[in-house]
N, C-alpha and C positions, 0 to 999 in steps of 0.2 A: 372875451369875444362879444361883439355887439349883436344886436338883434338881426341885422342884415347878414352877418357872418353865420349866425345860428341858422337862419333860414337857408342860406346857401349850403351849409353842411347837410341839413335835412333833405333838401331838394336833390343834392348829389347822391345821398343815400337812396332816395326813392328812384333816381335814375339808374343807379346800380342794380336795384331790385328789378326794374323793368328790363334791363339788359340781360339779366339772368332768367327772365320769365321762360317758362317751358313751352308755351304754345308756339312761339316763333321757331324754336329749335325743332319741335315736332314737324312743323311744316317744311323746314329746311332739310329734314331727314327723309330717308326713304322708308316710309311706313306703309304697311299693308292696310288697306281699307276693306274690311270684310263687310258682309251684309249687315252685321250687328253694329258696325261703326260708321256707316254712311251718314247717319244723322249727326254724329259727333264731328265729322269732318267739316261741315259747314260752320259749326260753332267755333272749332279750333282755328279755322282759317280766318274768321272774323276777329277772333281774339288776337291772332298774330298781327293782322293789319292795325288793330286798335293799339297794340303794344308799340308798334312803330310810331304811331301818332303820339302816344303818351311820351315816348322817349324824345320826340321832337319838341313837344310842348314843354316838357320839363327842362330840356337843354335851353330852349328859348327863354324860359323864366329865369334860369340861372344867369344867363347872359344879361338879361334885362336888369337883374339885381346887381350887376357888376362883377359877377364871378365867371369862372371857367368851368364848363361841364367836365366831369371826371372822365377819364379814359374808359373806352369800352372794355368790359370784363368778359372774358370767355368762361364758359363753365364746362370743364373737361368731364364732369360727372354725367353729362348727357350723351356721351358717345354711344351708349347702349341703345339709343332710340332707333337706330337704323334696323330695318327689317323686322320691326315689331308690329303686331296688329294694334291699330289705334284703340280698339276696344279694351285691350289689356293695359294701355297706357292711361286710361281715364282716371284710375285711382291716384296715379302720380300727378296728373294734371290737377286734380282736385287738391291734393296736398300743396302743390305749388301756388294755386290760387288762394288757399287758406293762409299761406305764408305772406303773400302779397297783401291780402286784406289786413292781416295783423300789422304789417309794416306801415301801411297807410293809417290805420287806426292809431298807432303809437305816434305817428308823425303829426297828425292833425293838431293836437294841443301845443305842439312846439312851433307851429307856424302862425300863431295868433298875431304876431307883430307885422305880418305881411298879409293883408286881406286877399290880394290877388293870388299869392302862392297858396294860401289856405283854400281858396275857392277852387283852384286847379287840383290840388290834392284831394279835396272833397269830391269833385266830379269824377276823378279817376278811381277813387276808393269805391264810390257807388257803382261804377262800371264793373269793377272787379267783383264786388259783392253779387251783382246781377249775373255775371258770367259763372261765378261759383254755384249759384242756385241752379242755373241751366245745366251745368255739368252734373251736379248732384241729382237733378231730376232725371237726366238721361240714364244714369246708373240705376236709379230706383226703378224706372220704367223697364229697363233691360232685365232686372232681377224679377220683376213681376210677370214678365212675359214667359209663358211656358216654352221649354225647349221643344222644337219639332221632333217628332218620333222618327227614328232612322227608317229608311225605306227597306 
């Protein structure tokens, strides 16, 4: 396998990871947004939009390098998202972001033969790291806030 084929395989793997990202699935689902999860909704909606752009950018890069983007993967393990409070889904969103960050970190050394592909993967990785930090901060803030006393 030559360097271009290696890059194509790595990019298609990253595309697959983006296709299984949890934020878009949460937004597509019927989730309940309670008072404690309003702040999270904005972040998750932005993450879902960003994930769509990431998929487009990765697919374009695959085509530019002469390959074909892999088929869209569905993730049946996300069927439980419907009718959940977004606040209770935050730990799962964090784990999903951690997986994406690890996937990109592992991919970066494999893309050195294609500077444009490496730059794209680095940009997306940084974005995922920032999103992860925002989600973690949201959960920390929610834990630090005292629960209101029942009336």
